[in-house]
C-alpha positions in Angstrom: -1.6 19.1 7.8 -1.5 15.3 8.3 -3.8 14.8 11.2 -1.6 16.6 13.8 1.8 16.0 12.2 3.4 19.4 11.5 6.6 20.4 9.7 8.9 19.8 12.8 7.7 16.3 13.2 8.1 15.5 9.5 11.7 16.8 9.7 12.5 14.6 12.7 11.0 11.6 10.9 13.1 12.3 7.8 16.3 12.7 9.8 15.6 9.3 11.6 14.9 7.7 8.2 18.1 9.0 6.8 20.1 7.7 9.8 18.3 4.3 9.7 18.3 3.6 6.0 21.1 5.9 4.7 20.8 8.4 1.9 21.3 5.7 -0.8 18.4 3.5 0.2 15.9 6.3 1.0 14.6 6.7 -2.5 14.2 3.0 -2.8 12.2 2.8 0.4 10.0 5.7 -0.6 9.3 4.0 -3.9 8.3 0.7 -2.2 6.0 2.6 0.2 4.4 4.5 -2.7 3.8 1.2 -4.6 2.2 -0.3 -1.5 -0.1 2.7 -1.0 -1.1 2.6 -4.7 -1.8 -1.1 -4.5 -3.9 -0.7 -1.3 -5.9 2.1 -2.9 -6.5 0.1 -6.0 -7.6 -2.9 -4.0 -10.0 -0.8 -2.0 -11.5 0.9 -5.1 -12.1 -2.3 -7.1 -15.8 -3.1 -7.4 -17.2 -6.1 -5.5 -18.2 -7.7 -8.8 -14.6 -8.9 -9.3 -14.6 -10.7 -6.0 -18.1 -12.1 -6.9 -16.7 -13.5 -10.1 -13.9 -15.3 -8.3 -16.3 -17.0 -5.9 -18.7 -17.7 -8.7 -15.9 -19.5 -10.6 -15.1 -21.6 -7.6 -18.8 -22.7 -7.4 -18.6 -23.9 -11.0 -15.5 -25.9 -10.2 -17.2 -27.5 -7.2 -20.2 -28.6 -9.4 -17.9 -30.3 -11.8 -16.4 -32.5 -9.1 
């Protein structure tokens, strides 16, 4: 399923997370992890043109000085 992680392993990970974070914090931690994954995917899918614009802008600033 997840590269060798089966259902028993996922259950053990969930139980450890419940013990470590507690049931009240677990949804909050899951939300933070989800946002981090979405941000990472968004950064990886952005075209290189945006990074080129940033470096191009810094070249313009250097010429003004």
